[in-house]
C-alpha positions in Angstrom: 64.6 159.4 265.0 63.0 156.6 263.3 59.6 156.0 264.1 58.4 152.2 263.9 55.6 151.4 261.8 52.9 148.4 262.6 54.8 145.4 260.5 53.3 142.4 259.0 54.9 140.3 261.4 52.3 141.5 264.4 49.5 140.6 262.2 48.3 137.2 264.0 48.5 134.0 261.5 44.5 133.4 261.9 43.3 136.6 261.6 39.9 134.8 262.7 40.9 134.7 265.7 41.1 138.4 266.6 37.6 138.9 265.2 34.6 139.6 266.9 30.9 140.4 266.1 28.3 141.0 267.9 24.7 139.3 268.1 21.9 140.4 266.3 22.9 141.8 262.7 20.3 141.6 260.8 20.3 139.5 257.1 20.9 142.0 254.5 18.0 141.1 252.6 15.6 142.2 255.4 16.5 146.0 255.1 17.4 145.8 251.0 20.8 145.9 250.8 23.4 143.0 248.8 24.2 139.7 250.6 27.6 139.2 249.4 28.0 143.3 249.3 27.9 143.5 253.1 30.2 140.2 253.2 32.7 142.0 250.7 32.9 145.4 253.0 34.0 143.1 256.1 36.8 141.3 253.5 37.7 145.1 252.8 37.9 146.0 256.6 40.3 142.5 256.7 41.9 143.1 253.9 43.1 147.0 256.0 43.4 145.6 259.1 46.3 142.9 257.0 48.2 146.1 255.9 49.3 146.3 259.8 48.3 150.0 259.5 45.6 149.6 262.1 46.2 147.5 265.5 42.5 147.8 266.1 39.3 148.5 263.9 35.6 148.3 264.3 32.8 149.0 261.8 29.1 149.3 262.6 26.7 149.9 259.7 22.7 150.7 259.9 20.6 150.2 257.0 16.8 151.3 257.3 17.6 151.4 260.8 18.9 147.8 261.5 22.3 146.9 262.1 24.2 144.9 259.5 27.7 144.9 260.9 28.4 145.7 263.8 32.4 143.9 264.1 35.6 144.4 265.8 39.1 143.0 264.6 42.4 143.4 266.0 43.8 144.6 269.7 43.3 147.8 271.3 45.6 147.5 273.2 49.1 145.2 273.5 50.0 144.9 269.7 50.5 148.4 268.1 54.3 149.8 267.2 55.1 151.2 270.5 54.4 147.9 272.5 56.8 144.9 273.5 56.8 141.5 272.0 55.7 140.1 275.5 53.3 142.9 276.2 49.7 141.2 276.9 47.0 141.9 274.4 43.7 142.9 274.6 41.2 141.6 271.9 39.6 144.9 270.7 35.6 143.9 270.7 32.2 146.0 269.6 32.4 146.8 273.2 35.6 148.8 273.1 35.3 152.1 273.2 37.5 154.3 270.6 38.5 158.0 271.1 36.9 159.7 267.8 39.4 163.0 267.9 37.8 165.4 265.7 34.8 163.6 264.6 34.0 165.2 267.8 33.4 167.9 266.2 29.7 166.5 265.1 28.6 165.8 268.5 29.7 169.3 270.1 27.6 171.2 267.2 24.9 169.3 267.8 24.9 170.3 271.1 25.2 174.3 270.0 22.2 173.3 267.7 20.0 171.5 270.1 20.6 175.5 272.4 19.1 177.1 269.5 16.2 174.7 269.1 15.9 175.6 272.6 15.9 179.1 271.8 18.9 179.9 274.4 21.2 180.7 271.9 21.3 182.3 268.1 23.6 181.1 265.8 24.3 184.5 264.4 25.0 185.5 267.9 28.4 187.7 268.6 30.5 185.0 270.6 30.9 187.9 272.9 27.0 187.8 274.0 28.0 184.9 275.8 31.8 185.3 276.5 32.7 189.0 277.1 36.5 188.3 277.1 35.8 187.9 273.1 34.8 191.9 273.2 37.8 193.1 271.9 39.5 194.3 268.3 37.8 192.3 265.4 36.6 189.0 267.5 33.8 190.9 268.9 32.4 190.3 265.1 33.1 186.9 265.7 29.3 184.8 265.4 28.8 181.2 267.0 28.2 180.1 263.2 31.7 181.5 262.5 32.8 179.3 264.7 30.9 176.3 263.1 32.1 176.9 260.2 35.3 177.3 260.7 35.6 180.8 259.9 36.3 182.8 263.2 40.0 183.1 262.2 41.7 181.8 264.7 42.8 178.4 264.0 46.0 178.2 264.8 46.8 176.6 268.1 49.2 178.1 270.9 51.5 175.7 272.2 50.0 176.3 276.1 46.0 175.7 275.2 47.7 172.4 274.9 48.7 172.0 278.2 46.2 169.4 279.9 46.3 171.2 283.2 44.8 173.0 282.0 41.5 171.4 281.3 39.8 172.1 284.3 40.4 175.5 284.1 38.1 176.6 281.3 38.2 180.2 281.7 42.1 180.2 281.3 41.5 178.3 278.0 38.8 181.2 277.0 41.4 183.8 277.9 44.0 182.5 276.0 42.3 182.4 272.5 40.6 186.1 273.3 44.0 187.5 273.4 45.2 184.9 270.3 45.5 187.4 267.5 43.4 186.6 264.0 44.5 184.9 261.3 42.0 187.5 259.4 39.0 189.4 260.6 35.6 186.7 261.3 33.7 185.1 258.1 36.8 186.0 255.3 38.3 182.9 254.9 37.6 179.0 255.4 40.9 177.3 258.1 39.7 174.6 260.1 39.9 175.1 263.4 41.2 171.7 264.8 41.3 172.7 268.2 40.1 176.4 269.4 36.5 176.1 268.1 35.7 173.5 270.0 36.9 175.4 273.2 34.7 178.2 272.6 31.5 176.3 271.5 31.8 174.4 274.9 32.5 177.4 276.9 29.2 178.9 275.2 27.3 176.2 276.3 28.8 176.0 280.2 27.8 179.9 280.4 24.2 179.4 279.0 23.2 176.2 280.6 25.7 176.6 284.1 27.2 173.1 283.8 29.6 171.6 281.3 29.2 170.5 278.3 29.9 166.7 279.3 26.6 166.9 281.2 24.6 168.5 278.7 25.6 166.3 276.0 24.4 162.8 278.8 21.4 164.0 279.8 20.0 166.0 276.4 21.5 163.3 273.7 23.1 160.3 275.4 21.4 159.3 278.2 17.5 159.3 276.5 19.0 157.3 273.9 20.6 154.5 276.0 24.4 155.8 274.9 26.2 153.9 278.4 30.4 154.6 277.0 29.6 158.1 274.6 30.7 161.1 276.0 33.7 163.6 276.2 36.5 161.6 277.7 35.4 158.7 280.8 35.9 158.2 283.8 39.1 157.4 285.6 38.1 153.8 286.2 37.7 153.6 282.5 40.9 154.6 281.0 42.5 151.4 280.7 39.1 150.5 278.3 39.9 152.7 276.2 41.5 151.7 272.5 45.5 152.7 272.4 46.0 155.0 269.5 49.3 154.4 267.4 51.6 156.5 264.8 51.7 153.9 261.8 52.9 154.4 258.8 55.5 156.5 256.8 57.6 159.3 258.6 56.0 162.9 258.8 57.9 165.1 256.6 57.3 168.9 256.0 55.2 170.5 254.2 52.8 167.7 255.7 54.5 168.2 259.2 54.6 171.6 259.4 50.8 171.9 258.8 49.8 169.8 261.5 52.0 171.7 264.1 50.1 174.9 263.3 47.0 173.2 263.6 47.1 171.1 266.4 49.6 173.2 268.1 52.3 170.6 268.3 53.8 167.8 266.4 51.8 165.6 265.5 53.7 162.3 267.2 53.1 164.6 270.8 49.9 165.1 269.9 49.8 160.8 270.0 51.2 160.6 273.0 48.9 163.5 275.2 45.8 161.1 273.5 47.3 158.2 275.9 47.5 160.5 278.6 44.9 160.5 281.7 44.5 163.8 282.0 43.3 163.7 277.8 40.7 160.7 278.3 39.1 162.1 281.4 38.7 165.6 280.6 36.7 167.8 278.0 38.1 168.4 275.0 35.2 169.9 272.6 36.7 169.7 269.1 38.8 166.1 269.9 38.1 163.5 273.0 34.5 162.0 272.9 34.5 158.4 273.4 32.3 156.0 271.8 31.6 152.4 270.4 31.5 152.0 266.7 27.5 151.0 267.6 27.0 154.0 269.7 28.6 156.5 267.1 26.5 155.3 264.5 23.4 155.6 266.6 24.5 159.2 266.4 24.4 159.7 263.2 21.3 157.0 262.9 19.4 159.6 265.0 20.1 162.5 262.5 18.9 160.7 259.7 15.9 159.6 261.6 14.4 163.2 261.6 15.2 163.6 265.2 13.7 160.9 266.7 14.6 157.3 267.6 11.6 155.2 268.6 10.2 157.4 271.3 12.9 159.4 271.8 12.6 162.8 270.5 15.9 164.8 270.8 16.2 167.1 267.6 13.7 168.8 265.6 13.8 168.2 261.8 14.5 171.5 261.0 17.7 171.9 263.0 19.3 168.8 261.5 18.1 170.0 258.4 20.2 173.9 259.4 23.3 171.9 260.8 23.7 170.4 257.0 23.0 173.8 255.2 25.8 173.9 252.9 28.2 176.9 253.9 31.4 176.1 251.9 31.5 174.8 248.4 34.7 173.1 247.9 36.6 176.4 248.9 40.1 176.1 249.4 40.4 175.2 253.8 43.5 177.2 254.6 44.3 174.9 257.2 43.8 171.4 255.4 45.3 172.4 252.1 42.2 170.7 250.4 38.9 172.0 249.1 35.8 171.4 251.2 31.8 171.2 251.6 30.8 172.4 255.6 27.5 172.2 257.0 27.5 173.7 260.1 29.8 171.1 262.1 29.8 168.9 259.5 32.0 167.7 256.5 30.2 166.9 253.4 29.9 164.4 250.4 29.9 165.2 247.3 29.5 163.2 243.7 32.8 163.2 242.6 35.3 164.0 245.7 33.6 162.4 249.0 35.3 161.1 252.3 32.5 159.0 252.5 33.0 157.2 249.0 32.5 157.6 245.4 28.9 159.0 244.7 27.8 160.8 248.1 26.4 163.9 247.2 23.7 164.1 250.3 26.3 162.3 252.7 27.0 164.4 256.0 29.2 163.4 258.8 33.1 163.9 260.2 36.7 162.9 260.0 38.7 162.0 262.9 42.3 162.2 263.6 43.0 160.6 260.9 41.3 157.6 260.0 37.8 157.7 262.4 35.0 158.4 260.2 31.0 158.7 261.1 28.6 159.3 259.0 25.4 158.9 257.0 23.6 158.8 253.7 20.0 159.9 253.2 19.7 157.9 249.8 21.0 154.8 251.3 19.7 155.0 254.5 22.9 154.0 255.9 24.3 155.5 259.2 27.7 154.3 259.7 30.8 154.5 262.1 34.8 153.0 261.1 37.0 153.3 264.1 40.6 153.0 264.1 43.7 153.0 266.3 46.5 153.7 263.8 47.5 157.3 262.9 49.1 157.1 259.8 48.9 160.2 257.3 50.0 159.9 253.9 50.5 155.9 253.5 49.5 153.6 250.6 47.1 151.6 252.5 44.8 154.3 252.0 43.3 153.1 249.5 42.3 149.7 251.6 40.3 152.2 253.7 39.2 153.9 251.2 37.6 150.7 249.6 36.3 149.9 253.0 33.7 153.1 251.7 33.3 152.2 249.0 32.2 148.9 249.3 29.5 150.2 251.9 27.9 152.2 249.0 28.0 149.7 246.8 26.4 147.0 249.2 23.8 149.9 249.9 21.9 150.6 246.7 20.3 154.4 246.8 16.6 153.9 247.8 15.3 157.4 248.3 15.5 161.3 247.9 18.6 162.5 249.8 17.4 166.1 250.2 14.6 164.6 252.1 16.8 164.5 255.1 15.1 166.0 258.6 12.1 165.8 256.7 9.2 164.9 258.4 9.0 161.5 256.8 11.0 159.5 259.4 9.7 155.9 258.1 12.4 153.3 258.1 14.9 155.1 260.0 12.8 156.1 263.3 12.4 152.3 264.1 15.7 152.2 264.9 17.3 151.2 268.5 
């Protein structure tokens, strides 16, 4: 089958007609950013949109805790490659929620770190202390830390775990994972756990607190911060509001297609199809289905950048954030992704030379979501950002346009402090963010 591409013919002649800007962006000069540089960031976004690879893009950037960009471009539904020409087109706005896919791992990790902060768990406890199903063979040695840093030894997803009918039966999912053969012993090798780790962590949270991870996230983080949308999935009445994901770009061929199939438990295209299923969008998949606006996901990283406090609301202690960002893997080859990565406990870390957050970002931290969603913070520049996209390509020429958006953000926001101080008690400018 020949998979369709988003083509230039679907790009509106007047691109400005599909741009939406939230009121309240502060002038760049008020936060020490380059005025022309901020506009160059948005020009890079428009260039990425014109490439035809993303039907919708939303970007929010905070500098010194204040919003300098909060805009969207394109259509959240009706203008993708699978849509008929006469489909109703829904304009994307800054209030459009997107599924952030694997970037949800950063959110899930911080829920787990919060339980450690409250002394309800300890990160080096064996998982089987909380999930007795794991007290078998060498799985009994898997720790919560191993899961957070992708070293639990069960990175490959069996197809039955991706059965959306199981989402209401978390005990059954845990039983399947407990019986899953280990690729290697815990702690031995780095291999990205695309789906399995999230279910394990989510069930630890449920059994410790007596309620699901969705409720814990809402009550402990989102509601105090006024995040009305961000959580695992959405209510049934809001399913149609979530930006639709589309397969775009060149066809996916081996060995890349085989890598995705092992990591995700099914073909790449099937994952995109399932992401539009109401069961996916209303269930709880801790590794994959947090839904948020760009502003809310950016605010989550602003919270971490500010040492755990925004305004009068304190969620995390600074040492909790410092611990989450301690480097656990230094450019080891990830046996799932096939590339070298730096990982903290739940975060992908930046670097000076090879960073997913733009060049020269050695202290940046965040996460990527399937395949072109980014949420991150850069302490040196006092920047928090979220770039949400609805196209799901893999290897494609326009990836240079995507990287240029990240690069332009770094250029527009010069360094203003020592990035190694993240999570310290020095919360000056960032702490005032709304």
